[in-house]
Steps between C-alpha positions, in 0.01 A plus 500: 500500500824307585539178682782329680522213253794267478748448223440121513732477795333371814685319770337347808682597817438440865283754685792647694763512222510846343860470382381386156298814428579650160767773516271748327234451774770559765600826321133601479450427872806692598388805298147468638619488866694827450199670340219652700246308296250242614400198298175679412662825392755308293222308337315826427813663354564208274142406408556153636301315762636485857526124471715525187725754673540273805582199288760690295662641814506161680614305189272219624134405537302207640367240260315203638641567843862513386722807478611541137769732366358737238696728275302816404440536130692775311209751497432458869871522588560811284198678636581433862868579452425827330268616781748385774793676325699194405744566214449296184869401511445322832231289328740421216759393755240272657438335164180682418597679185158509346349665811792748493422581135137560580612746764731675255215529247278647772769743616515642144150632563520838672326429831626592843650191678329621816154524345372152594626531856364848532160395368490207746611728786236755416231232482608356834493842662158574353366172647647581842346849495159373386509230768502776766145607404169322541287428191252768628770763524625420146142511363442838667822634360408382149159664530659829623736500204218407252295784637788743463552395136130528427518870611809556294385312188119527485482358146640159595232229505402385851621144427855625431535610860319209665678336791337175406791250450332336202579662162220688328 
């Protein structure tokens, strides 16, 4: 959906020099480190790829074996900042007014600011719970529930309650 594209500002820097990272990536990284999110859960909450999240948080990527400074585009920055709880004013102070404006527009939409984080947290918890069971155990539980629903709703077509993972 979004990508960690540049704003035509790429600088080659030595592998060990992280002092030239964009200020907005440093702010993202700081907020990320105080959150309880993983790269994967942040990616899920924002609809971005894990790679795009990592690049935006690092403010750098490798191109042809060289570490290159990369500034996240406005959409990427606004999306990550919103989920991580960074104030639009902070982005303005960092010289990223357009990203701050995108956040302000999004804030005008009545959605809980915790929703993306809560969704990612629930998905992460569900994956942890499901990982505790074998495929056979999960399949048997699905069959048990389907059988129970068949008894409760006898008019449902058999395919509607199939545990086959392929859609009918």
